[in-house]
Structures are given as structure tokens and as C-alpha cells.
DRENSELUM-425584 format. One record per residue: residue in one letter; x, y, z of N, C-alpha, C in turn. Coordinates in pm, whole numbers, plus 50000, padded with zeros to 5 digits. Layout:
REM DRENSELUM-425584
AXYZXYZXYZ;...
***
This chain:
REM DRENSELUM-425584
X500834988050000500005000050000500875012650000;X501835013450089502705025150096503575025849972;X504045014349926504875013949806504155018949683;X502855016049673502055020749559501945035949557;X501865041849673501735056449681503085063349665;X504145056849702505465062949690506055061449551;X505595051749475506165049249344506115061549252;X504975068349236504965080349150505935091149199;X506065092549330506995102449384508445098749349;X508775086049361510125081649329510415083149180;X509435080249096509625081948951509855096648919;X509055105548976509225119848953510595124549000;X510995120149119512265124349177513435120049091;X513335108349032514415103548946514475111048814;X513335115348761513285121948631513615136848639;X513595142548757513775157048767515165161548726;X516145152848727517465156048676518325163648775;X519435168448723520405175648806519905189648836;X520335195448947519925209248977520485218948874;X519765229448853520175239748757521345247548818;X522415249648741523555256848797523215271548822;X523905277348918523705291448951524175300148835;X523515311548813523945320248703525325326248730;X526055328148623527385334148633527255349348632;X528285356448672528235371148664527945376148522;X528415368848422528135372748283526645371148252;X526035360348303524595358248283523795369448348;X524195373248469523495383948540523645397148465;X524835399848414525055412148338524225412448210;X524155401148142523325400448021521855402748054;X521385396348161519985398048200519685412548238;X520625418948309520435433048346520365441948222;X521205439148124521195447148001519895445447924;X519415433047915518155430447844517005437247916;X516945435848049515875442048126515915457248114;X517085463048119517195477648106516705482247969;X517025474747864516555478247731515045477247719;X514455466747778513005465147773512285476147851;X512825479747967512205490448046512315503847974;X513465506547913513635519147839512655519747722;X512485508547653511535508147541510105510547590;X509745504447702508405506347757508175520947796;X509165527247859509035541247897508915550147774;X509685547247671509615555147547508225554047485;X507685541847480506345539847423505275546847506;X505375546247638504405552947724504485568147709;X505705573147695505875587647675505175592147548;X505335584547441504675588047314503165586347325;X502725575547390501295572747403500575583647482;X501225588847584500615598947670500965613247629;X501655614647518502025627747463502795636147565;X503695629947639504445637347740505495646447679;X505895643647555506875652147491506245663547414;X504905664447414504195674847340504195687747423;X504745698647370504825710947450503495718647458;X502485714647382501205721847385500525719847521;X499875730247572499195728847700498015719147691;X497765712647801496645703247806495355711047828;X494295707947753493015714547779492395709047909;X491965718147995491355714048121489955719848126;X488925711348120487575716648127487265721548269;X486565732848278486225738148408484945746148397;X484355748448511483175757148515483195764448650;X482575776148650482545784348771481625778148874;X481985779349000481145774349109480225785249165;X480385797349112479585808749156479875812749301;X480925807449359481265811149499482285822349497;X482355829849607483345840249622484035839049752;
***
């Protein structure tokens, strides 16, 4: 009974393979460069999407409250 329940666990444990090696400093540097490029691209796209580089004033609708 116990052997039947442990068998799938043992099969999985055997198939999982060797542990993944830790990243090297070169891997970390490459990942940082890729991430920095992706973030810069996202900021550039958001800037264009929101017209942040447009020097024209933003129209702001308003109405008087009649208070003094």
C-alpha cells in the first residue's frame, strides 16, 4: 500500500534531473542589460502614448462654482 503511493513520487524524483547551475556574473550582466533595454523601450512607448513630449498645454475643462 505505501509502496504504491510512493512509486509516482520516486519516479518523479528520478526524472527531475540535476539541479540547475547558479547564474554566472556574465549571465546576470546580460539579464540586466536586456531588462534595462525593455524598460527603456516601455518608457519611450508610454511617453509617446501619453504625449508627454508634446509642448502644447493640456486642455482642462472647468466651470465656475459661483462662489466668492
